[in-house]
C-alpha positions as CSV (number, residue, x, y, z in Angstrom):
1,M,0.0,0.0,-0.2
2,S,1.4,3.4,-1.0
3,K,1.8,6.1,1.9
4,N,-1.5,8.1,0.6
5,D,-3.5,5.3,0.4
6,L,-2.4,4.4,4.0
7,I,-3.1,8.2,5.0
8,T,-6.5,7.9,3.6
9,K,-7.3,4.6,5.1
10,I,-6.1,5.9,8.9
11,G,-8.4,8.8,7.7
12,K,-11.4,7.2,7.3
13,Q,-11.0,4.5,10.0
14,A,-10.4,7.8,12.3
15,L,-13.9,8.8,11.4
16,I,-15.7,5.0,12.1
17,A,-13.9,5.1,15.5
18,R,-14.9,8.6,16.8
19,Q,-18.5,7.1,15.8
20,A,-18.0,4.4,17.5
21,I,-16.9,6.0,20.7
22,L,-19.8,8.5,20.6
23,H,-21.9,5.6,20.5
24,M,-20.8,3.4,23.4
25,T,-20.1,6.4,25.5
26,T,-23.5,7.6,25.2
27,L,-25.1,4.4,25.3
28,S,-23.4,3.1,28.2
29,G,-24.2,6.5,30.3
30,S,-20.3,6.8,31.0
31,G,-17.0,6.7,30.1
32,H,-14.4,9.0,28.5
33,P,-14.9,10.3,25.0
34,G,-13.1,12.9,25.1
35,G,-9.3,11.6,25.8
36,S,-10.5,8.9,23.4
37,M,-11.4,11.7,20.7
38,S,-7.7,13.2,20.9
39,S,-5.6,9.6,20.9
40,I,-7.5,7.7,18.0
41,D,-5.5,9.2,15.2
42,V,-2.2,8.3,17.3
43,L,-3.7,5.1,18.0
44,L,-4.9,4.3,14.1
45,S,-1.5,5.3,13.2
46,I,0.8,2.6,14.9
47,Y,-1.4,-0.2,14.8
48,N,-1.4,0.2,10.9
49,T,2.2,0.3,11.0
50,M,3.3,-2.1,14.0
51,R,3.7,-5.5,13.0
52,H,0.9,-7.6,14.6
53,N,-1.7,-10.1,13.5
54,P,-5.7,-10.1,14.2
55,D,-5.8,-13.9,13.7
56,F,-3.0,-14.9,16.1
57,P,-2.7,-12.1,18.7
58,D,-0.9,-14.4,20.8
59,W,2.2,-14.5,18.2
60,E,5.1,-14.2,19.6
61,E,7.3,-11.9,17.8
62,R,4.6,-9.3,17.3
63,D,5.0,-5.9,18.0
64,R,3.3,-4.9,21.6
65,M,1.3,-1.4,22.5
66,V,1.1,-0.7,26.1
67,V,-2.0,1.6,26.9
68,S,-1.2,3.2,30.2
69,I,-4.1,5.5,30.1
70,G,-6.6,2.9,30.7
71,H,-9.9,4.6,30.6
72,I,-9.6,5.6,27.1
73,S,-11.4,2.3,26.2
74,P,-13.3,3.7,24.2
75,A,-10.7,4.7,21.6
76,V,-8.8,1.2,22.1
77,F,-11.8,-1.0,21.7
78,S,-12.3,0.8,18.4
79,T,-9.1,0.3,17.0
80,L,-9.0,-3.4,17.6
81,G,-12.6,-3.7,16.2
82,I,-11.7,-1.6,13.3
83,M,-8.3,-4.0,13.1
84,G,-10.3,-7.0,12.9
85,Y,-9.9,-8.3,16.6
86,F,-13.6,-9.0,17.6
87,P,-16.3,-7.4,16.0
88,L,-16.4,-3.5,16.4
89,E,-20.6,-3.6,17.0
90,E,-19.7,-5.9,19.8
91,A,-17.6,-3.9,21.5
92,I,-19.9,-0.4,21.1
93,S,-23.2,-2.3,21.7
94,Q,-21.8,-4.2,25.0
95,F,-19.3,-1.5,26.6
96,R,-19.5,-1.1,29.9
97,A,-22.1,-3.3,30.1
98,Y,-22.6,-6.2,33.2
99,G,-20.6,-9.6,32.2
100,S,-19.1,-8.1,28.9
101,I,-15.4,-8.2,28.6
102,F,-15.3,-4.5,27.4
103,E,-15.0,-3.0,30.9
104,G,-14.5,0.7,31.2
105,H,-10.5,0.3,31.3
106,I,-8.5,-2.0,29.2
107,E,-8.3,-5.5,30.6
108,R,-6.4,-8.5,29.0
109,D,-9.5,-10.5,28.8
110,V,-9.4,-8.4,25.5
111,P,-8.0,-9.9,22.3
112,G,-5.5,-7.9,21.2
113,V,-4.8,-6.1,25.1
114,E,-1.5,-6.5,26.4
115,W,-2.0,-5.2,29.9
116,S,-4.8,-4.4,31.9
117,S,-4.5,-0.9,33.1
118,G,-6.9,1.4,35.4
119,N,-3.9,2.8,37.4
120,L,-2.4,5.6,36.1
121,G,1.4,5.9,35.7
122,Q,1.9,1.9,35.6
123,G,2.0,1.7,31.7
124,L,5.1,2.6,30.9
125,S,7.1,-0.1,33.5
126,A,4.2,-2.9,31.8
127,A,6.1,-1.6,28.8
128,V,9.9,-1.4,30.0
129,G,9.3,-5.2,31.0
130,F,8.6,-6.3,27.7
131,A,11.3,-4.4,25.9
132,V,13.3,-5.8,28.6
133,A,12.2,-9.5,27.9
134,S,12.1,-8.7,24.4
135,R,15.6,-8.0,23.9
136,M,16.5,-10.9,26.2
137,K,14.9,-13.7,24.1
138,K,15.6,-11.7,21.2
139,L,12.5,-11.3,19.1
140,G,13.8,-8.3,17.4
141,N,10.1,-6.4,18.2
142,R,9.2,-3.0,19.4
143,I,7.1,-1.8,22.2
144,Y,4.7,0.8,22.4
145,V,2.9,3.0,25.1
146,L,1.0,5.1,25.3
147,M,0.1,7.8,28.1
148,G,-1.9,10.7,29.1
149,D,-0.7,14.1,29.8
150,G,-1.8,14.2,33.4
151,E,-0.3,11.1,34.1
152,Q,2.9,12.4,33.5
153,Q,2.2,13.6,37.1
154,K,3.0,10.2,39.0
155,G,6.2,9.3,39.9
156,Q,6.7,6.0,39.0
157,L,6.8,6.9,35.6
158,S,10.5,8.7,36.5
159,E,11.5,5.3,37.9
160,A,10.9,3.8,34.7
161,R,12.3,6.6,32.7
162,R,15.7,6.0,34.0
163,F,15.4,2.5,33.8
164,A,15.0,1.8,30.3
165,A,17.8,4.6,29.7
166,K,19.9,2.8,32.2
167,N,19.4,-0.1,29.7
168,N,19.2,1.9,26.8
169,L,16.1,0.2,25.3
170,D,15.9,1.3,22.3
171,N,13.3,-1.2,21.0
172,L,11.1,0.7,23.0
173,I,8.8,3.9,22.2
174,A,6.2,6.1,24.6
175,I,3.3,8.7,23.8
176,V,2.1,11.2,25.4
177,D,-1.3,12.3,24.3
178,Y,-0.6,16.0,25.3
179,N,-4.4,17.4,25.0
180,Q,-3.1,19.4,28.3
181,L,-6.3,18.7,30.1
182,Q,-7.3,16.8,33.0
183,I,-10.7,15.9,35.4
184,S,-10.0,19.6,37.1
185,G,-9.0,21.1,34.2
186,S,-5.2,22.5,32.7
187,I,-2.5,20.4,33.5
188,H,-0.8,24.0,34.1
189,D,-3.1,24.8,36.9
190,V,-3.1,21.0,38.6
191,M,0.5,20.7,38.8
192,P,2.4,22.7,36.4
193,Q,5.7,20.8,35.2
194,N,8.0,20.6,31.6
195,I,7.2,17.1,30.3
196,R,10.1,17.3,27.3
197,K,12.9,18.3,29.7
198,N,11.7,15.6,32.5
199,W,11.8,12.8,29.5
200,E,15.3,14.2,28.0
201,S,16.9,14.8,31.2
202,D,16.5,10.8,32.2
203,G,18.4,10.1,28.9
204,W,15.2,9.7,26.8
205,Q,15.0,11.5,22.7
206,V,12.1,13.6,22.7
207,M,10.1,14.4,19.7
208,E,7.1,16.4,19.4
209,V,4.3,16.1,16.5
210,N,0.8,17.4,15.7
211,G,-1.4,14.4,16.9
212,H,-3.9,14.9,14.4
213,D,-1.5,15.1,11.4
214,I,-1.9,11.5,10.3
215,P,1.0,11.9,7.8
216,L,3.5,13.9,10.2
217,I,2.5,11.0,13.1
218,L,3.7,8.4,10.2
219,Q,6.6,10.0,9.4
220,T,7.8,10.6,13.1
221,L,6.8,6.7,14.2
222,E,9.3,6.2,10.8
223,D,11.7,8.5,12.7
224,A,11.5,6.9,16.2
225,R,11.8,3.3,15.1
226,D,15.2,4.2,13.8
227,A,16.5,5.6,16.8
228,T,19.8,4.3,19.1
229,K,17.6,5.2,22.3
230,P,14.5,4.9,23.7
231,V,11.8,7.6,22.3
232,M,9.3,9.7,23.3
233,I,6.7,11.5,21.1
234,L,4.7,14.2,23.1
235,A,1.8,14.3,20.5
236,H,-0.1,17.7,20.7
237,T,-3.3,16.4,20.6
238,T,-7.0,18.7,21.3
239,M,-9.6,17.1,23.8
240,G,-13.0,15.8,22.2
241,K,-11.3,16.4,18.5
242,G,-13.8,16.4,15.2
243,V,-17.0,17.9,17.6
244,S,-16.4,21.3,18.1
245,F,-18.8,22.3,20.8
246,M,-16.3,18.8,23.2
247,E,-13.1,20.4,21.6
248,N,-10.4,21.7,24.3
249,K,-13.5,21.0,27.4
250,A,-12.2,19.5,30.7
251,K,-15.4,18.3,31.0
252,Y,-15.2,16.2,28.4
253,H,-12.5,14.2,30.0
254,G,-15.1,12.0,32.0
255,S,-18.4,13.2,31.0
256,T,-20.6,11.6,28.0
257,L,-23.1,12.8,25.5
258,S,-26.9,13.1,25.7
259,K,-28.6,11.1,22.9
260,D,-29.6,14.4,21.2
261,Q,-26.0,15.9,22.1
262,C,-24.3,12.3,20.5
263,A,-26.9,12.8,17.0
264,E,-25.7,16.6,16.5
265,A,-22.3,15.5,16.9
266,L,-23.0,12.5,14.6
267,V,-23.9,14.7,12.2
268,E,-21.0,17.1,12.6
269,L,-18.6,14.1,11.9
270,G,-20.8,12.8,8.6
271,M,-21.8,9.7,10.3
272,P,-24.8,7.7,10.8
273,N,-26.7,7.7,14.0
274,E,-26.9,4.0,14.8
275,L,-27.9,4.3,18.4
276,E,-31.2,2.7,18.0
277,K,-29.5,-0.2,16.3
278,Y,-26.8,-0.5,19.5
279,Q,-29.0,-0.1,21.9
280,A,-31.5,-3.1,20.9
281,M,-28.1,-5.4,20.8
282,R,-27.2,-4.0,24.3
283,D,-30.6,-5.0,25.6
284,S,-30.5,-8.4,24.0
285,F,-27.2,-9.1,25.2
286,K,-27.1,-12.3,27.8
287,P,-23.9,-12.3,29.8
288,M,-22.8,-15.7,31.4
289,P,-23.9,-15.5,34.9
290,H,-19.9,-16.9,35.9
291,S,-17.5,-16.3,32.7
292,P,-14.6,-18.1,32.8
293,K,-11.2,-16.7,33.5
294,I,-9.3,-16.5,30.6
295,E,-5.5,-18.1,31.5
296,F,-2.5,-16.1,29.9
297,H,-0.2,-18.5,31.6
298,P,3.3,-19.9,29.4
299,E,4.3,-23.0,29.1
300,L,8.0,-23.3,31.2
301,D,10.5,-26.1,30.1
302,L,12.6,-25.8,33.3
303,K,14.8,-28.2,35.7
304,P,14.7,-27.9,39.3
305,G,17.4,-29.8,39.9
306,K,18.6,-31.5,43.1
307,P,17.9,-30.6,46.5
308,V,20.7,-29.4,48.9
309,L,20.6,-30.8,52.5
310,Y,21.3,-28.4,55.5
311,S,22.4,-30.2,58.5
312,S,22.8,-27.3,61.0
313,E,21.3,-24.1,61.1
314,S,21.0,-21.4,58.4
315,D,19.1,-18.8,57.0
316,C,16.1,-19.1,54.7
317,R,17.1,-16.2,52.8
318,S,21.0,-18.1,52.3
319,A,19.4,-21.1,51.2
320,W,17.1,-19.2,48.5
321,G,20.2,-17.2,47.5
322,K,22.3,-20.5,47.0
323,A,18.8,-22.3,45.2
324,I,17.8,-19.7,42.5
325,A,21.7,-19.5,41.9
326,D,21.6,-23.2,41.3
327,L,18.6,-23.1,38.8
328,G,20.3,-20.2,36.9
329,K,22.9,-22.1,36.0
330,L,21.3,-25.4,35.3
331,N,18.7,-23.8,33.0
332,Q,21.0,-21.2,31.7
333,N,20.2,-22.4,28.1
334,S,16.7,-23.0,28.2
335,P,14.4,-21.3,26.2
336,N,12.6,-19.9,29.2
337,P,15.2,-17.7,30.9
338,I,15.4,-17.7,34.7
339,V,15.8,-13.8,35.4
340,V,15.7,-11.9,39.1
341,V,15.1,-8.3,39.4
342,D,17.0,-6.6,42.6
343,C,16.1,-3.4,44.2
344,D,20.0,-2.4,45.6
345,L,19.4,-4.9,47.8
346,A,21.0,-8.1,46.8
347,S,23.9,-8.8,49.3
348,S,21.2,-8.9,51.6
349,V,18.4,-10.7,50.2
350,K,21.0,-13.0,48.7
351,T,21.4,-12.9,45.0
352,S,24.6,-12.3,44.5
353,E,25.6,-15.2,43.7
354,F,23.1,-15.5,41.2
355,H,24.5,-12.0,39.8
356,D,28.1,-13.4,39.8
357,A,27.0,-16.2,37.5
358,L,24.8,-14.6,35.1
359,P,25.2,-11.1,35.4
360,E,22.9,-10.7,31.8
361,R,20.2,-12.1,33.7
362,F,20.1,-10.3,36.6
363,L,18.5,-6.6,36.7
364,Q,19.2,-4.1,38.9
365,S,16.6,-1.8,39.2
366,G,17.8,0.3,42.2
367,I,15.8,1.9,44.8
368,M,12.4,1.6,42.7
369,E,10.2,-0.7,44.2
370,H,7.2,0.1,42.5
371,H,8.2,0.1,39.1
372,A,10.7,-3.3,39.7
373,A,7.3,-4.5,40.6
374,V,5.3,-4.0,37.5
375,M,7.9,-4.2,35.1
376,S,8.5,-8.0,37.1
377,G,5.1,-8.8,36.5
378,A,5.2,-7.8,32.6
379,I,8.4,-9.8,32.1
380,S,6.8,-13.1,33.9
381,T,4.5,-13.4,31.2
382,M,6.5,-13.7,28.0
383,G,7.8,-17.1,29.2
384,I,10.5,-16.0,31.7
385,Q,10.6,-17.1,35.1
386,C,11.3,-14.0,36.7
387,F,12.3,-13.5,40.3
388,W,11.7,-10.2,42.1
389,S,13.4,-10.3,45.5
390,D,13.5,-7.5,48.2
391,F,12.3,-6.8,51.8
392,G,8.8,-8.1,52.9
393,V,7.9,-3.9,53.7
394,F,9.0,-3.4,50.5
395,G,8.1,-6.3,47.9
396,I,4.4,-6.2,49.3
397,D,3.1,-3.7,51.5
398,E,5.0,-0.8,49.7
399,T,3.8,-2.1,45.9
400,Y,0.8,-3.8,47.1
401,N,-1.5,-1.9,44.9
402,M,1.1,-2.6,41.8
403,Q,0.6,-6.7,42.9
404,R,-2.9,-6.0,42.9
405,L,-2.2,-5.2,39.1
406,N,-0.1,-8.3,38.9
407,D,-2.8,-10.3,40.0
408,I,-5.5,-8.9,37.8
409,N,-3.0,-9.2,35.0
410,H,-2.6,-13.5,35.4
411,T,1.0,-12.7,36.0
412,N,3.9,-15.1,36.5
413,L,6.0,-13.2,38.9
414,K,7.9,-15.2,42.0
415,T,8.4,-12.4,44.5
416,V,10.9,-14.1,47.2
417,V,10.7,-11.6,50.5
418,T,13.4,-11.8,53.2
419,H,13.4,-9.6,56.4
420,V,9.6,-9.9,57.2
421,G,8.2,-10.4,60.6
422,I,9.9,-9.0,64.2
423,D,12.7,-11.4,63.1
424,V,14.0,-8.4,60.9
425,G,15.1,-6.8,64.6
426,A,16.4,-3.3,65.5
427,D,15.3,-2.1,62.0
428,G,12.1,-0.8,63.7
429,K,8.8,-0.8,63.0
430,T,9.2,0.8,59.6
431,H,10.4,-2.2,58.4
432,Q,9.0,-4.9,60.2
433,C,6.7,-6.5,57.9
434,V,3.7,-7.8,60.1
435,D,1.1,-8.1,57.3
436,Y,2.3,-10.1,54.7
437,I,-0.2,-13.1,54.9
438,S,-3.0,-10.6,55.7
439,L,-2.3,-8.8,52.0
440,A,-1.8,-11.6,50.6
441,R,-5.1,-12.9,51.6
442,N,-6.6,-10.0,49.7
443,L,-5.2,-10.9,46.1
444,Y,-7.6,-13.6,44.7
445,D,-4.8,-15.0,42.2
446,T,-2.2,-14.9,44.4
447,R,-0.3,-17.7,46.6
448,I,1.9,-16.9,49.4
449,I,4.3,-19.4,51.3
450,C,6.0,-19.2,54.2
451,P,8.7,-22.0,54.4
452,A,10.3,-22.8,58.3
453,D,13.7,-23.6,57.9
454,A,16.8,-23.7,55.2
455,N,15.9,-27.2,53.7
456,Q,12.3,-26.5,53.0
457,T,13.3,-23.0,51.3
458,D,15.3,-25.1,49.0
459,R,12.7,-27.6,47.8
460,V,10.2,-24.5,47.6
461,I,12.1,-22.6,45.3
462,R,13.0,-25.7,43.1
463,W,9.7,-26.8,43.1
464,L,8.2,-23.1,42.0
465,I,10.2,-23.3,38.8
466,D,8.2,-24.3,36.3
467,K,4.8,-23.2,38.5
468,P,2.7,-21.0,36.8
469,G,0.9,-17.7,38.4
470,N,2.0,-15.4,40.9
471,Y,3.5,-16.5,44.6
472,F,4.9,-14.6,47.5
473,V,7.7,-16.5,49.0
474,T,8.7,-15.2,52.8
475,M,11.2,-15.3,55.2
476,G,13.0,-14.0,57.9
477,R,16.6,-12.5,58.8
478,S,17.8,-14.6,61.0
479,K,19.8,-18.0,60.8
480,L,16.6,-21.0,62.3
481,P,17.6,-24.7,63.7
482,I,17.1,-27.2,61.3
483,L,13.8,-29.2,61.8
484,K,13.5,-32.4,62.8
485,D,11.0,-34.8,63.2
486,Q,10.0,-36.6,66.6
487,D,12.2,-39.5,65.9
488,G,15.1,-36.7,65.8
489,E,15.9,-37.3,61.7
490,I,15.9,-33.9,59.6
491,Y,12.2,-33.8,58.4
492,Y,12.4,-31.8,55.1
493,G,15.1,-34.1,54.0
494,L,16.2,-35.1,50.5
495,D,13.0,-36.8,49.7
496,Y,10.8,-34.3,50.7
497,C,8.3,-33.2,48.2
498,F,6.8,-29.9,48.5
499,E,3.3,-29.8,48.0
500,Y,1.2,-26.3,48.2
501,G,-1.4,-26.3,50.7
502,K,-0.2,-29.4,52.7
503,A,1.0,-29.0,56.4
504,D,3.4,-30.9,57.7
505,I,2.4,-32.8,61.4
506,L,6.3,-32.8,63.1
507,R,4.7,-34.0,66.4
508,I,1.8,-36.5,67.3
509,G,-0.2,-35.4,70.3
510,D,-3.4,-36.0,71.3
511,Q,-4.3,-33.0,74.0
512,G,-3.8,-30.2,71.9
513,T,-2.6,-28.9,68.4
514,V,-0.1,-26.0,67.7
515,F,-0.3,-24.4,64.3
516,A,3.4,-22.9,63.4
517,C,4.4,-21.1,60.1
518,G,7.5,-19.5,58.8
519,T,10.3,-18.2,61.3
520,P,8.7,-19.4,64.6
521,V,8.0,-22.7,63.8
522,A,11.7,-24.1,65.3
523,R,10.5,-22.4,68.5
524,A,6.8,-24.2,68.8
525,A,8.7,-27.3,68.5
526,K,11.1,-26.3,71.5
527,A,8.2,-25.7,73.5
528,V,6.0,-28.4,72.5
529,D,9.1,-30.7,73.0
530,A,9.5,-29.3,76.4
531,L,6.2,-30.1,77.3
532,R,6.3,-33.3,76.2
533,E,9.0,-34.1,78.9
534,E,6.2,-33.5,81.2
535,G,3.9,-36.0,79.9
536,I,1.7,-33.2,78.0
537,F,1.2,-34.4,74.5
538,L,0.6,-31.3,71.8
539,E,0.0,-32.0,68.4
540,L,2.6,-29.5,66.6
541,I,2.3,-28.7,63.0
542,A,3.7,-27.0,60.6
543,V,1.8,-24.8,58.3
544,S,3.8,-23.0,54.7
545,C,0.6,-22.1,53.3
546,P,-1.0,-20.2,55.5
547,L,-4.1,-19.7,52.7
548,E,-4.6,-23.0,52.4
549,I,-5.9,-25.2,55.4
550,S,-7.2,-28.7,55.2
551,Q,-10.9,-28.2,56.8
552,D,-10.7,-31.8,57.4
553,L,-7.5,-30.9,59.5
554,I,-8.9,-28.0,61.4
555,A,-11.9,-30.8,62.5
556,E,-9.5,-33.2,63.4
557,A,-7.4,-30.6,65.8
558,A,-11.1,-29.6,66.9
559,R,-11.8,-33.1,68.5
560,K,-8.5,-32.8,70.3
561,G,-8.9,-29.6,72.5
562,P,-7.5,-26.3,72.2
563,I,-5.7,-24.4,69.2
564,F,-2.9,-22.8,68.9
565,S,-1.8,-20.5,66.1
566,V,1.7,-19.5,66.4
567,E,3.2,-16.6,63.7
568,D,5.8,-13.5,63.6
569,H,2.8,-11.4,61.9
570,N,0.0,-9.5,62.6
571,I,-2.5,-11.8,65.4
572,H,-5.4,-10.3,62.5
573,G,-5.6,-11.0,59.3
574,G,-2.8,-14.3,59.4
575,L,-2.4,-18.2,60.1
576,G,-4.9,-17.5,63.0
577,S,-7.8,-15.9,61.0
578,T,-7.4,-19.3,58.9
579,I,-8.0,-21.3,61.0
580,A,-10.6,-19.3,62.3
581,D,-12.3,-19.3,58.8
582,A,-11.6,-22.9,58.3
583,L,-13.4,-24.1,62.7
584,V,-16.7,-22.1,61.1
585,A,-16.7,-23.8,57.8
586,S,-15.9,-27.0,59.1
587,G,-18.7,-26.7,61.5
588,S,-16.1,-27.3,64.4
589,S,-15.8,-26.1,67.6
590,A,-12.3,-25.3,69.9
591,P,-10.9,-22.5,71.9
592,L,-8.3,-20.8,69.5
593,I,-5.5,-19.2,71.2
594,R,-3.5,-16.6,68.8
595,C,0.4,-16.5,69.6
596,G,1.8,-13.5,67.5
597,V,2.2,-9.6,67.2
598,D,-1.0,-7.4,68.5
599,K,1.1,-3.8,68.0
600,Y,3.5,-2.1,66.0
601,P,6.8,-3.5,67.8
602,V,9.6,-1.6,68.5
603,S,13.7,-1.6,67.9
604,G,15.6,-4.4,69.2
605,D,17.4,-7.7,68.9
606,S,15.2,-10.3,67.4
607,E,15.4,-12.4,70.3
608,D,14.2,-9.4,72.4
609,L,11.8,-8.8,70.6
610,F,10.1,-12.6,70.3
611,R,10.1,-12.5,74.0
612,A,8.7,-9.2,74.3
613,F,5.7,-10.9,72.3
614,A,5.7,-14.1,74.1
615,L,6.8,-15.4,70.7
616,D,10.4,-17.3,72.2
617,H,9.9,-21.2,73.0
618,A,9.6,-20.4,76.9
619,S,6.9,-18.0,76.7
620,L,4.9,-20.3,73.9
621,K,5.6,-23.2,76.7
622,K,3.9,-21.2,79.4
623,R,1.3,-19.8,77.5
624,F,0.6,-23.6,76.0
625,K,0.6,-24.6,79.4
626,D,-1.6,-22.1,81.1
627,S,-4.3,-22.6,78.6
628,L,-4.6,-26.1,79.0
629,K,-5.0,-25.7,83.1
630,L,-7.5,-23.4,82.1
631,G,-8.9,-25.5,79.7
632,N,-9.2,-22.9,77.1
């Protein structure tokens, strides 16, 4: 196709798209028509020149478009419909309807949508992740990301910009829809900034273009593809472009037209009014009551290697570091690379050995946790087993919203966090992550594993190597005893196979049950053993998966007497809460005594803190014994 023919084609498509945008937002009575109409010429110009195939939307070598301003979903759905990813009339008639995939913000369930985006400021990080993974897999493709100008106020963008510049991601092209209006009015009044200089100061090449001049857009895109560094295109556009009474009106950022106004706008565009037709289609749309969730998990061909046996006291974080280094070297020639992302903590989270062995697979993000979380999630969707390691308070607490977005995007990220709980010790309450289980509880498709010693940590990491989906693996800072069974044999030996959701019975008893999770398991075992010497026999169960406990196991425990939960975690929302839920669900009844953290801790040696919160073995023994005496 000649360039003139392409320009004519895109111009016609833009009219169809603006008609579709007005139809769908008016029919739904909600949405964002203004920004959709300002960005549509750029979107269509990109999709008409990028490498993609609507018949094979998962083609690995495709170029990828991340739309960070997810509220311009009408523009995205119109573009994808015009390109042939789905019938455009379905998107128009079902927009924002209950049970439809065409939601208010773009979702990855829609064919052609690469990343679910509702939280402004995260799209560039996802695009960076795609660009890094594409380069690593030598796909030779390009990554585009479309952002809003108001969005430039978000701090995460500067994190992503710096990472892209540091790694010279010349396969990455960012576009800013510069219509200069946001919900509250002019971007210059709401929060002044110099967008161009911000990007240039972080090392990007910046180009500017009239975002409605299709020949100039096409030429600028061509120039950007020839650049030798990441490029940002500042596209000067007009809010509500194409309809005179909508243009340059901040109101239409998030306000739709009435049916009469829509009819007037369609006349101005020279396009037919088909509201009645689409209203009839909308009225007849019957959603599935329980639509099946679409999975995007790639198949991974990775070897778990041979387990390592630790026979003397060791910290879980060192076992994690040795395991991932071993797995990285073992699988270095796999078509599914193993990647480790770090935030300036390699020596603390013990990933230095991986870095030394495979520096090209080790991504140093610096102190930029928000970016690292989203970038890692995006990398994990491209057939790369990505591990991001950080401290608990950064990898889960600080980045909860980013992890929530990863969960929504069906990513495959393995977040391995160290330094959780009061075991952090003297770092103080700001760094004592005591809500890692309770936060994971709120993520519908993310699992959490809390290994109890170095041997179990090694087995967990090896088990995870080819598992799809999102996982948190949590561990403390200190060295821990190697757990043994009641006969004195190493419990998590070479023949132990980790199974998600399966609890481990370390001691058999019939006078009550202790469920312990993570770091305090050895302390609980010491307390239980001391009681056994006094003729008091409690069952001890190590729970590595505190969100998944068998109701049958809880029912059996309830028949034996009091139940104790022991965890280096907030007593609310953690292991104790899971046990309480399971008691109710199983119809069982037993006293539940929660042993954990009941307020913000303070600085101090970890042993002092465990004593202060009655989680040391002596305090646990006393509490178990006293509760048994009292009968509760």
